[in-house]
N, C-alpha and C positions, 0 to 999 in steps of 0.2 A: 716807442716801445721797441726794444730789440726782441723780436719774436723767435721762438723755437721753431723747428720745422713743423711740428704738430700745430702750433699756433698759426703759422703761415697758411697751412691748409684750412684751418678753421676760419681765418679772415677771408680767404678766397671764397669759401663756401657761403659765408655770411653775406658777402656782396652779391653772390649769385642769387641767393634767396630774396634779399632785399629788392633787387632790381626786378626779379620775376614777379613779385607782389606789388610793385610800384605802378603808378598810373603816369604814362602808359607803361605797360609791361615791357621789359627788355631782357635780352640775353647779355649778361655781363661779359662773358667770354667774347662775344661778337663786338661789344663796345670796345673792349681792349684791343681786339684784332684790327678794328677799323679806326682806332684813335690816331690823331695826328700827333706829332712830337713838338715840344717847345724847344727853346734855344739850348736847354741843358739836356735834351734827349729824353725828357719825361713825357709819358703819354698824357694827352689832354682828353679827359672823359667828360662829356657834358652832363654831369650828375645833377645839376640844378634844373634840368629839363624834366626830371622825374620826381614824383611825390608819393609819399606813403603815410598812411595814418599812424600817428605816434604810438598808439597801443600795439599795433601790428609790428611796427619797427622794434619796439622793446621786446615783444614776444619772440621774434626771430632771433635776436641777439641772445636772449635767455636760452632758447632751444639749442643754439650752437654751443654756448658755454657748457651746457649740460651734456650734449652729445659728444663733444670733443674733450670732455673732462678737463676743462681749463681750471687750473688750481685757483682756490679762493684768493690767494695772495696776488694773482695775476688778472683776476676778473675785472677790476676797475680799469687797469691799463688796456685790456682788450676792448672794453666798452668805449673808452676815450679814443682809441685808435680808429674804431669804426666811425664814431661820431665826427671826428676831425678829418677823416679820410674822404674818399670819393663816394660816400653813400648818398642815396636820394634825400631830398629835403623832406622834412616831416610836417604834418599838419595835425592840428588838434581838432577833434570832433566835439562839437557842443553837445554836452550831455542831454540837454532839454530836447534837442532835435532827434536824438536817438531813442528817447523814451516814448 
C-alpha cells in the first residue's frame, strides 16, 4: 500500500496501540528506536515475541480506521498492511472458555 501522510500516521498509531495491548506490553516507538538493522538497512522488530487476542486486534484496527477517517476504498489495504507488517501475532480465544 502506498500510504498518504494521514494513513502513515494512522499506521504508526495502530502499531503503537497493538503493541501496548499485546502480551507482553511494549512501547512500539522504543522497539523501533532499539531495533537492529538488516543488510538492507531495514529495522528488525521482534514482533513475533508479542501476542494479542484476535478480537482486540480487530477492534484496534477498526478504531483507527474510524478515528483517522480512512476512506472505505482504502480500508482493506490498510488492514492488510497492518496484518502483513510488523504487528504482534494474534491468538484466538476459545468461546467455551470465556463463557
